[in-house]
KOLPATOR-782635 format. One record per residue (C-alpha): x, y, z; residue number from 1; residue in one letter. Coordinates in steps of 0.001 Angstrom, whole numbers. Each point is the difference from the previous one (the first is absolute). Layout:
{xx->X; yy->Y; zz->Z; i->NUM; aa->A}
...
This chain:
{xx->74771; yy->118613; zz->-80096; i->1; aa->M}
{xx->265; yy->-3477; zz->-1493; i->2; aa->I}
{xx->-2332; yy->-3068; zz->788; i->3; aa->G}
{xx->1230; yy->-3448; zz->557; i->4; aa->I}
{xx->-1372; yy->-2833; zz->-2274; i->5; aa->D}
{xx->-126; yy->-3315; zz->2044; i->6; aa->R}
{xx->-1945; yy->-1818; zz->-2630; i->7; aa->S}
{xx->1080; yy->-3374; zz->-940; i->8; aa->A}
{xx->1889; yy->59; zz->-3293; i->9; aa->G}
{xx->372; yy->3673; zz->62; i->10; aa->S}
{xx->2729; yy->1193; zz->-2585; i->11; aa->S}
{xx->534; yy->3383; zz->1781; i->12; aa->N}
{xx->1081; yy->-26; zz->3679; i->13; aa->A}
{xx->-1513; yy->3701; zz->168; i->14; aa->Y}
{xx->-1920; yy->2083; zz->-2208; i->15; aa->R}
{xx->-193; yy->3956; zz->-263; i->16; aa->Q}
{xx->-3294; yy->1476; zz->1969; i->17; aa->A}
{xx->-2799; yy->-65; zz->-2617; i->18; aa->G}
{xx->345; yy->-3648; zz->-1044; i->19; aa->F}
{xx->-2396; yy->-1985; zz->2303; i->20; aa->V}
{xx->23; yy->-3767; zz->87; i->21; aa->S}
{xx->-1903; yy->-2153; zz->2693; i->22; aa->T}
{xx->2855; yy->95; zz->2350; i->23; aa->N}
{xx->1556; yy->3288; zz->-645; i->24; aa->T}
{xx->-437; yy->3076; zz->2023; i->25; aa->I}
{xx->-869; yy->3027; zz->-1832; i->26; aa->F}
{xx->188; yy->3690; zz->1640; i->27; aa->I}
{xx->-2622; yy->2311; zz->-1802; i->28; aa->P}
{xx->1850; yy->2937; zz->-1524; i->29; aa->A}
{xx->-1969; yy->2330; zz->2462; i->30; aa->G}
{xx->1446; yy->-1808; zz->3255; i->31; aa->L}
{xx->2304; yy->2047; zz->1951; i->32; aa->D}
{xx->3089; yy->-1992; zz->1528; i->33; aa->A}
{xx->70; yy->2774; zz->2732; i->34; aa->A}
{xx->-3165; yy->-1570; zz->1146; i->35; aa->R}
{xx->1071; yy->-3522; zz->1130; i->36; aa->P}
{xx->-3279; yy->-1241; zz->1218; i->37; aa->G}
{xx->-1292; yy->387; zz->-3395; i->38; aa->D}
{xx->2773; yy->-1980; zz->-1611; i->39; aa->V}
{xx->-366; yy->-2701; zz->2423; i->40; aa->V}
{xx->-3816; yy->171; zz->-343; i->41; aa->T}
{xx->277; yy->-411; zz->-3649; i->42; aa->A}
{xx->2289; yy->-2977; zz->430; i->43; aa->C}
{xx->-2311; yy->-1762; zz->2492; i->44; aa->I}
{xx->-3128; yy->749; zz->-2216; i->45; aa->E}
{xx->1613; yy->-1599; zz->-2867; i->46; aa->Q}
{xx->1067; yy->-3040; zz->2200; i->47; aa->G}
{xx->3642; yy->593; zz->-568; i->48; aa->R}
{xx->2710; yy->-869; zz->2327; i->49; aa->E}
{xx->2977; yy->1861; zz->-1350; i->50; aa->S}
{xx->902; yy->3687; zz->-1160; i->51; aa->L}
{xx->3053; yy->1250; zz->-1926; i->52; aa->L}
{xx->489; yy->3863; zz->135; i->53; aa->L}
{xx->2455; yy->1812; zz->-1959; i->54; aa->D}
{xx->1884; yy->3040; zz->1125; i->55; aa->E}
{xx->-908; yy->1972; zz->-2827; i->56; aa->G}
{xx->-3744; yy->-241; zz->558; i->57; aa->T}
{xx->253; yy->928; zz->3697; i->58; aa->L}
{xx->-648; yy->3560; zz->1391; i->59; aa->P}
{xx->2844; yy->1672; zz->2093; i->60; aa->P}
{xx->-1983; yy->-549; zz->2919; i->61; aa->E}
{xx->591; yy->-3721; zz->-201; i->62; aa->F}
{xx->3707; yy->418; zz->713; i->63; aa->F}
{xx->-399; yy->2703; zz->2764; i->64; aa->D}
{xx->-537; yy->-2084; zz->3294; i->65; aa->L}
{xx->-1458; yy->2810; zz->1657; i->66; aa->S}
{xx->-3008; yy->-75; zz->-2258; i->67; aa->T}
{xx->-961; yy->-3254; zz->1280; i->68; aa->G}
{xx->-899; yy->-1475; zz->-3490; i->69; aa->V}
{xx->2445; yy->-2521; zz->-167; i->70; aa->L}
{xx->-687; yy->-966; zz->3645; i->71; aa->G}
{xx->-3426; yy->-386; zz->-597; i->72; aa->E}
{xx->257; yy->-1950; zz->-3205; i->73; aa->M}
{xx->2292; yy->-2470; zz->2021; i->74; aa->A}
{xx->-2407; yy->-280; zz->2625; i->75; aa->H}
{xx->-3054; yy->-507; zz->-2020; i->76; aa->R}
{xx->1760; yy->-2734; zz->-2301; i->77; aa->A}
{xx->977; yy->-1774; zz->3071; i->78; aa->S}
{xx->-3382; yy->42; zz->1629; i->79; aa->V}
{xx->-1546; yy->-1510; zz->-3293; i->80; aa->Y}
{xx->2965; yy->-2237; zz->-874; i->81; aa->G}
{xx->903; yy->2002; zz->-3302; i->82; aa->I}
{xx->3485; yy->-492; zz->-1047; i->83; aa->R}
{xx->1698; yy->3376; zz->-1280; i->84; aa->V}
{xx->3034; yy->203; zz->-2090; i->85; aa->A}
{xx->1149; yy->3646; zz->-784; i->86; aa->V}
{xx->2555; yy->689; zz->-2836; i->87; aa->V}
{xx->2374; yy->2627; zz->1157; i->88; aa->V}
{xx->2993; yy->208; zz->-2380; i->89; aa->A}
{xx->2210; yy->1964; zz->2088; i->90; aa->D}
{xx->-1055; yy->161; zz->3685; i->91; aa->P}
{xx->2750; yy->2321; zz->770; i->92; aa->T}
{xx->-1523; yy->2903; zz->-1569; i->93; aa->V}
{xx->-2863; yy->29; zz->2703; i->94; aa->H}
{xx->475; yy->657; zz->3730; i->95; aa->S}
{xx->2070; yy->-1799; zz->2526; i->96; aa->S}
{xx->-3103; yy->-662; zz->1683; i->97; aa->Y}
{xx->-1536; yy->-1731; zz->-3118; i->98; aa->F}
{xx->3180; yy->-1850; zz->-567; i->99; aa->Q}
{xx->-200; yy->-1377; zz->3567; i->100; aa->A}
{xx->-3726; yy->-823; zz->-483; i->101; aa->F}
{xx->698; yy->-1759; zz->-2976; i->102; aa->A}
{xx->2946; yy->-2004; zz->1350; i->103; aa->Q}
{xx->-2263; yy->-1165; zz->3017; i->104; aa->E}
{xx->-3081; yy->-1012; zz->-2046; i->105; aa->T}
{xx->2376; yy->-2034; zz->-2332; i->106; aa->N}
{xx->491; yy->-2380; zz->2889; i->107; aa->R}
{xx->-3734; yy->-934; zz->122; i->108; aa->G}
{xx->-2332; yy->-1952; zz->-2449; i->109; aa->Q}
{xx->-2929; yy->2927; zz->-257; i->110; aa->Q}
{xx->1833; yy->3072; zz->-1704; i->111; aa->L}
{xx->3311; yy->100; zz->-1784; i->112; aa->R}
{xx->1956; yy->2278; zz->-2197; i->113; aa->F}
{xx->1760; yy->-915; zz->-3123; i->114; aa->F}
{xx->2296; yy->1797; zz->-2420; i->115; aa->R}
{xx->-1773; yy->-1663; zz->-3163; i->116; aa->S}
{xx->-3446; yy->-1224; zz->-830; i->117; aa->S}
{xx->1421; yy->-3533; zz->-931; i->118; aa->E}
{xx->1311; yy->-442; zz->3681; i->119; aa->E}
{xx->-3391; yy->1131; zz->1483; i->120; aa->A}
{xx->-1930; yy->-2073; zz->-2424; i->121; aa->T}
{xx->2168; yy->-3256; zz->878; i->122; aa->S}
{xx->-791; yy->820; zz->3653; i->123; aa->W}
{xx->-3591; yy->374; zz->-387; i->124; aa->L}
{xx->-300; yy->-3073; zz->-2087; i->125; aa->M}
{xx->1912; yy->-1823; zz->2810; i->126; aa->G}
{xx->3181; yy->-701; zz->-2243; i->127; aa->V}
{xx->2296; yy->1521; zz->2338; i->128; aa->S}
């Protein structure tokens, strides 16, 4: 997971988890992405409004819509106004249900899927 740095004059649009600044979300190492409530709660507690998730750090349950993990993440983020970008290099390696979900959510402004962290960061930063 990656945090978004929205501080003025920041030289990095995003930083790897573990580097914290006043405007960057930090996901503690022990936080389980299969528990979306914990991820969103951490975001809220730190006063963050954006969250960038990388496919490589997410559990398989995230991509299996029958588990409800992705749906819960989308719902909680929407309720609390947290914008979420998920980097998935090749969505076609996941189920057709996941692909349809990703395509549908990409029409909105709360949760989107991107093929690169650069695209995701630009969207979260309001560039695209």
